[in-house]
TIMI-2910 file (N, C-alpha, C, CB; in pm, 1 decimal, decimal comma, always signed):
<rs>
+----------+----------+----------+----------+----------+----------+----------+----------+----------+----------+----------+----------+------+
!      n_x !      n_y !      n_z !     ca_x !     ca_y !     ca_z !      c_x !      c_y !      c_z !     cb_x !     cb_y !     cb_z ! resn !
+----------+----------+----------+----------+----------+----------+----------+----------+----------+----------+----------+----------+------+
! -12696,2 !   +972,7 !   -406,8 ! -12538,8 !   +972,6 !   -383,1 ! -12488,9 !   +913,8 !   -510,1 ! -12484,5 !   +881,1 !   -247,0 !  Met !
! -12370,1 !   +965,4 !   -557,0 ! -12300,5 !   +928,9 !   -665,8 ! -12244,9 !   +774,3 !   -639,8 ! -12187,4 !  +1037,6 !   -690,8 !  Asp !
! -12272,4 !   +696,8 !   -753,8 ! -12225,9 !   +553,4 !   -734,0 ! -12075,4 !   +540,7 !   -718,5 ! -12269,5 !   +465,5 !   -853,5 !  Pro !
! -11989,4 !   +630,1 !   -780,6 ! -11849,5 !   +618,8 !   -759,5 ! -11811,4 !   +658,1 !   -620,4 ! -11776,6 !   +699,8 !   -857,2 !  Val !
! -11877,5 !   +759,8 !   -567,3 ! -11839,4 !   +805,3 !   -428,9 ! -11876,3 !   +684,8 !   -336,0 ! -11919,6 !   +946,7 !   -383,7 !  Ala !
! -11991,9 !   +615,1 !   -362,9 ! -12030,0 !   +505,4 !   -271,5 ! -11926,5 !   +396,0 !   -279,8 ! -12171,1 !   +448,9 !   -305,6 !  Ala !
! -11864,3 !   +371,0 !   -398,9 ! -11762,7 !   +268,2 !   -413,9 ! -11645,0 !   +301,8 !   -335,8 ! -11724,6 !   +248,2 !   -555,2 !  Lys !
! -11599,6 !   +435,1 !   -335,6 ! -11484,6 !   +473,6 !   -267,6 ! -11518,4 !   +467,0 !    -97,0 ! -11441,9 !   +626,7 !   -324,5 !  Tyr !
! -11635,5 !   +505,9 !    -65,2 ! -11668,2 !   +497,7 !    +76,7 ! -11667,4 !   +355,9 !   +118,5 ! -11802,4 !   +561,1 !   +107,6 !  Ile !
! -11732,9 !   +263,3 !    +36,0 ! -11730,0 !   +118,9 !    +74,2 ! -11595,3 !    +59,8 !    +77,5 ! -11811,6 !    +38,9 !    -18,3 !  Gly !
! -11511,3 !    +95,6 !    -18,7 ! -11370,0 !    +34,3 !    -19,0 ! -11297,0 !    +90,7 !   +100,7 ! -11286,6 !    +67,7 !   -156,3 !  Ala !
! -11306,7 !   +217,8 !   +128,6 ! -11236,7 !   +277,6 !   +242,6 ! -11286,2 !   +210,1 !   +372,9 ! -11260,5 !   +434,0 !   +247,3 !  Gly !
! -11410,7 !   +195,5 !   +394,3 ! -11460,7 !   +136,1 !   +522,2 ! -11414,5 !    -11,8 !   +536,1 ! -11619,6 !   +143,9 !   +528,2 !  Leu !
! -11420,6 !    -89,6 !   +418,0 ! -11373,3 !   -225,4 !   +432,8 ! -11226,0 !   -228,3 !   +463,0 ! -11402,5 !   -305,4 !   +309,1 !  Ala !
! -11141,8 !   -143,3 !   +392,2 ! -10996,3 !   -151,5 !   +425,1 ! -10971,2 !    -99,6 !   +571,5 ! -10910,2 !    -65,0 !   +319,5 !  Ala !
! -11027,8 !     -1,0 !   +611,7 ! -11008,9 !    +47,0 !   +748,9 ! -11055,1 !    -57,6 !   +856,6 ! -11086,8 !   +179,6 !   +767,1 !  Val !
! -11169,2 !   -124,2 !   +824,8 ! -11225,1 !   -208,3 !   +924,5 ! -11138,8 !   -338,3 !   +933,2 ! -11374,8 !   -238,8 !   +891,9 !  Gly !
! -11092,3 !   -392,5 !   +823,8 ! -11016,9 !   -510,0 !   +831,3 ! -10873,8 !   -476,8 !   +870,1 ! -11023,5 !   -583,8 !   +701,9 !  Leu !
! -10822,5 !   -353,4 !   +833,3 ! -10689,2 !   -314,6 !   +881,9 ! -10684,4 !   -308,4 !  +1030,4 ! -10648,0 !   -181,9 !   +825,5 !  Gly !
! -10787,1 !   -252,6 !  +1092,3 ! -10797,6 !   -235,3 !  +1231,7 ! -10812,4 !   -382,1 !  +1304,3 ! -10922,3 !   -138,5 !  +1261,0 !  Leu !
! -10878,6 !   -478,0 !  +1234,8 ! -10891,3 !   -606,9 !  +1281,3 ! -10750,8 !   -674,4 !  +1287,2 ! -10988,3 !   -682,1 !  +1194,0 !  Ala !
! -10675,1 !   -646,5 !  +1183,3 ! -10542,4 !   -702,4 !  +1166,4 ! -10452,2 !   -658,1 !  +1287,5 ! -10480,8 !   -655,5 !  +1027,8 !  Ala !
! -10473,5 !   -523,8 !  +1321,3 ! -10395,1 !   -469,5 !  +1428,9 ! -10436,1 !   -533,4 !  +1554,2 ! -10408,2 !   -321,2 !  +1438,4 !  Leu !
! -10562,1 !   -548,7 !  +1578,8 ! -10616,6 !   -611,1 !  +1692,6 ! -10559,2 !   -755,1 !  +1707,5 ! -10768,7 !   -611,6 !  +1682,6 !  Gly !
! -10560,9 !   -834,3 !  +1601,0 ! -10518,3 !   -962,9 !  +1607,4 ! -10364,9 !   -970,8 !  +1636,1 ! -10555,9 !  -1030,3 !  +1482,5 !  Val !
! -10294,8 !   -882,7 !  +1578,3 ! -10150,3 !   -879,5 !  +1604,9 ! -10124,4 !   -843,7 !  +1743,1 ! -10079,2 !   -784,7 !  +1515,7 !  Gly !
! -10198,7 !   -749,1 !  +1794,1 ! -10189,7 !   -712,5 !  +1941,1 ! -10220,7 !   -819,4 !  +2042,1 ! -10280,8 !   -602,1 !  +1968,9 !  Asn !
! -10321,4 !   -890,9 !  +2003,4 ! -10361,9 !  -1007,5 !  +2096,0 ! -10245,2 !  -1105,9 !  +2101,7 ! -10497,3 !  -1084,9 !  +2042,9 !  Val !
! -10193,3 !  -1149,7 !  +1979,8 ! -10092,3 !  -1241,1 !  +1982,0 !  -9964,3 !  -1195,4 !  +2036,0 ! -10074,7 !  -1287,5 !  +1859,0 !  Phe !
!  -9937,8 !  -1067,2 !  +2027,6 !  -9811,2 !   -996,3 !  +2077,8 !  -9819,3 !  -1014,8 !  +2235,5 !  -9805,6 !   -827,4 !  +2031,3 !  Ala !
!  -9935,3 !   -984,5 !  +2282,3 !  -9952,1 !   -986,9 !  +2440,3 !  -9949,7 !  -1126,2 !  +2478,9 ! -10090,7 !   -918,9 !  +2495,5 !  Gln !
! -10002,4 !  -1214,7 !  +2409,1 ! -10001,4 !  -1359,2 !  +2451,8 !  -9858,0 !  -1412,2 !  +2454,6 ! -10089,2 !  -1448,3 !  +2354,0 !  Phe !
!  -9783,0 !  -1379,6 !  +2347,9 !  -9642,5 !  -1427,2 !  +2344,2 !  -9560,3 !  -1358,1 !  +2448,8 !  -9579,5 !  -1404,2 !  +2206,2 !  Leu !
!  -9595,1 !  -1230,5 !  +2469,5 !  -9503,1 !  -1151,6 !  +2575,3 !  -9531,3 !  -1214,0 !  +2712,5 !  -9537,3 !   -982,2 !  +2581,8 !  Ser !
!  -9651,2 !  -1255,6 !  +2736,0 !  -9674,2 !  -1322,4 !  +2878,4 !  -9634,7 !  -1464,5 !  +2876,7 !  -9827,2 !  -1316,1 !  +2925,8 !  Ser !
!  -9649,7 !  -1530,1 !  +2762,9 !  -9609,3 !  -1668,6 !  +2769,2 !  -9463,8 !  -1696,0 !  +2770,2 !  -9665,2 !  -1737,5 !  +2661,3 !  Ala !
!  -9382,6 !  -1606,6 !  +2706,9 !  -9240,3 !  -1620,2 !  +2701,3 !  -9164,1 !  -1571,4 !  +2816,9 !  -9193,0 !  -1556,1 !  +2589,1 !  Leu !
!  -9234,0 !  -1522,7 !  +2919,2 !  -9180,8 !  -1479,9 !  +3050,3 !  -9108,6 !  -1604,5 !  +3112,2 !  -9300,3 !  -1424,2 !  +3147,9 !  Arg !
!  -9148,1 !  -1715,0 !  +3084,0 !  -9104,6 !  -1840,5 !  +3131,2 !  -9004,3 !  -1892,5 !  +3022,1 !  -9228,3 !  -1939,0 !  +3156,9 !  Asn !
!  -8870,4 !  -1879,6 !  +3047,6 !  -8786,4 !  -1921,8 !  +2937,4 !  -8792,9 !  -2068,5 !  +2896,4 !  -8651,1 !  -1890,6 !  +2970,4 !  Pro !
!  -8835,5 !  -2156,4 !  +2990,4 !  -8854,7 !  -2294,4 !  +2955,4 !  -8965,4 !  -2327,4 !  +2861,0 !  -8875,0 !  -2367,0 !  +3072,0 !  Ser !
!  -9058,2 !  -2234,1 !  +2847,9 !  -9164,8 !  -2245,9 !  +2760,6 !  -9143,7 !  -2189,8 !  +2617,9 !  -9275,2 !  -2183,7 !  +2821,5 !  Ala !
!  -9036,4 !  -2126,5 !  +2597,7 !  -9009,5 !  -2051,9 !  +2476,7 !  -9014,7 !  -2140,7 !  +2347,8 !  -8872,8 !  -1985,4 !  +2489,2 !  Ala !
!  -8966,5 !  -2273,6 !  +2358,8 !  -8964,1 !  -2353,6 !  +2242,9 !  -9096,9 !  -2405,0 !  +2202,5 !  -8874,9 !  -2461,4 !  +2261,6 !  Asp !
!  -9188,0 !  -2417,9 !  +2301,7 !  -9316,7 !  -2471,4 !  +2271,5 !  -9404,7 !  -2368,7 !  +2219,8 !  -9376,5 !  -2534,0 !  +2386,9 !  Ser !
!  -9376,4 !  -2237,7 !  +2207,7 !  -9459,0 !  -2128,8 !  +2160,7 !  -9433,1 !  -2089,6 !  +2026,7 !  -9445,5 !  -2016,5 !  +2241,7 !  Gln !
!  -9332,2 !  -2148,6 !  +1947,1 !  -9299,5 !  -2107,2 !  +1820,4 !  -9408,4 !  -2125,5 !  +1722,4 !  -9185,0 !  -2172,9 !  +1778,6 !  Gln !
!  -9493,3 !  -2226,8 !  +1737,3 !  -9610,4 !  -2252,2 !  +1644,5 !  -9706,4 !  -2149,7 !  +1660,3 !  -9678,1 !  -2384,8 !  +1667,4 !  Gly !
!  -9743,7 !  -2119,0 !  +1782,8 !  -9832,6 !  -2005,6 !  +1802,1 !  -9792,2 !  -1872,0 !  +1753,3 !  -9857,6 !  -1992,8 !  +1935,4 !  Arg !
!  -9663,2 !  -1854,3 !  +1763,0 !  -9604,9 !  -1723,5 !  +1707,3 !  -9626,9 !  -1726,8 !  +1551,2 !  -9439,9 !  -1707,6 !  +1744,3 !  Leu !
!  -9605,8 !  -1833,2 !  +1478,7 !  -9625,1 !  -1830,3 !  +1332,2 !  -9783,2 !  -1820,3 !  +1305,9 !  -9558,7 !  -1965,9 !  +1261,7 !  Phe !
!  -9853,0 !  -1880,6 !  +1379,4 ! -10000,2 !  -1870,1 !  +1360,2 ! -10048,1 !  -1728,9 !  +1371,6 ! -10074,3 !  -1955,6 !  +1461,3 !  Ile !
! -10002,3 !  -1660,5 !  +1480,7 ! -10048,4 !  -1526,7 !  +1508,2 !  -9998,5 !  -1430,5 !  +1387,7 !  -9992,1 !  -1478,2 !  +1653,8 !  Gly !
!  -9873,1 !  -1449,9 !  +1353,4 !  -9814,9 !  -1369,2 !  +1240,4 !  -9898,4 !  -1388,9 !  +1118,2 !  -9666,4 !  -1409,0 !  +1209,7 !  Phe !
!  -9931,8 !  -1518,4 !  +1081,0 ! -10006,5 !  -1546,5 !   +962,4 ! -10144,5 !  -1485,1 !   +968,6 ! -10015,7 !  -1693,6 !   +940,9 !  Ala !
! -10209,9 !  -1493,7 !  +1084,5 ! -10345,3 !  -1431,3 !  +1092,5 ! -10344,1 !  -1285,6 !  +1083,4 ! -10412,8 !  -1467,6 !  +1217,4 !  Ala !
! -10251,6 !  -1216,3 !  +1139,6 ! -10237,7 !  -1068,3 !  +1125,8 ! -10211,5 !  -1027,2 !   +982,0 ! -10123,3 !  -1015,9 !  +1215,2 !  Ala !
! -10119,9 !  -1096,0 !   +918,9 ! -10083,9 !  -1069,2 !   +778,0 ! -10206,4 !  -1095,4 !   +686,3 !  -9961,3 !  -1159,6 !   +733,9 !  Glu !
! -10276,8 !  -1215,5 !   +707,5 ! -10381,9 !  -1241,1 !   +621,4 ! -10489,7 !  -1142,9 !   +633,9 ! -10430,8 !  -1370,4 !   +642,0 !  Leu !
! -10526,3 !  -1088,2 !   +757,2 ! -10631,1 !   -984,3 !   +764,2 ! -10583,4 !   -855,4 !   +696,0 ! -10669,9 !   -955,3 !   +912,6 !  Leu !
! -10456,4 !   -821,9 !   +708,6 ! -10403,3 !   -699,8 !   +641,3 ! -10416,2 !   -718,1 !   +491,5 ! -10252,4 !   -672,1 !   +680,4 !  Gly !
! -10374,5 !   -819,2 !   +433,9 ! -10383,8 !   -845,2 !   +294,3 ! -10526,6 !   -853,7 !   +246,7 ! -10312,1 !   -968,9 !   +261,8 !  Leu !
! -10612,0 !   -921,1 !   +330,8 ! -10756,5 !   -925,3 !   +297,1 ! -10819,3 !   -788,8 !   +285,1 ! -10831,8 !  -1003,7 !   +401,1 !  Leu !
! -10781,7 !   -702,6 !   +378,6 ! -10831,4 !   -561,9 !   +363,4 ! -10801,0 !   -498,8 !   +238,3 ! -10779,0 !   -477,3 !   +465,6 !  Ala !
! -10677,2 !   -511,7 !   +190,4 ! -10639,9 !   -457,8 !    +60,2 ! -10719,4 !   -525,3 !    -59,3 ! -10487,1 !   -477,0 !    +40,6 !  Phe !
! -10729,5 !   -652,4 !    -47,9 ! -10795,6 !   -718,9 !   -157,3 ! -10941,7 !   -686,5 !   -170,5 ! -10780,0 !   -862,2 !   -143,3 !  Val !
! -11017,5 !   -670,8 !    -63,1 ! -11160,5 !   -639,9 !    -60,6 ! -11170,8 !   -499,7 !   -104,5 ! -11226,2 !   -661,4 !    +79,6 !  Ile !
! -11079,6 !   -401,5 !    -64,5 ! -11091,5 !   -270,4 !   -110,0 ! -11073,7 !   -276,7 !   -260,2 ! -10991,5 !   -177,4 !    -41,4 !  Ala !
! -10977,1 !   -341,7 !   -308,1 ! -10956,1 !   -343,3 !   -460,6 ! -11079,5 !   -403,0 !   -532,2 ! -10825,0 !   -430,4 !   -500,0 !  Met !
! -11135,4 !   -504,3 !   -475,1 ! -11251,7 !   -569,2 !   -550,1 ! -11367,7 !   -472,5 !   -544,2 ! -11295,1 !   -713,0 !   -486,4 !  Ile !
! -11384,5 !   -401,0 !   -428,9 ! -11489,5 !   -298,8 !   -424,9 ! -11481,0 !   -190,8 !   -524,6 ! -11492,0 !   -238,5 !   -297,5 !  Leu !
! -11354,6 !   -141,9 !   -536,9 ! -11326,5 !    -27,5 !   -634,7 ! -11334,8 !    -74,5 !   -781,0 ! -11181,6 !    +34,2 !   -609,0 !  Leu !
! -11275,1 !   -191,5 !   -815,5 ! -11258,0 !   -220,6 !   -955,6 ! -11359,1 !   -321,8 !  -1011,8 ! -11120,6 !   -270,7 !   -977,7 !  Phe !
! -11418,3 !   -401,6 !   -929,9 ! -11501,4 !   -506,3 !   -981,4 ! -11643,6 !   -478,2 !   -955,1 ! -11464,2 !   -636,3 !   -924,4 !  Val !
! -11684,7 !   -437,5 !   -836,4 ! -11821,8 !   -423,4 !   -796,1 ! -11881,4 !   -289,3 !   -873,0 ! -11829,6 !   -412,5 !   -629,5 !  Ala !
+----------+----------+----------+----------+----------+----------+----------+----------+----------+----------+----------+----------+------+
</rs>
């Protein structure tokens, strides 16, 4: 197999895998907050969890891009 093609395949798999993980984490936190915020008196106590879920989903999405770029241009 051509080494350049292997780099593209590896980078694509890393990006897709981590991108889907980011979608999964975002979906889990969205469902959690959707169910937790059905009680209006609990809305104020859930803001920290909202930021953690947002940060985790964004981190995984950015990590997918960074790993793909590392695999393409450094490895």
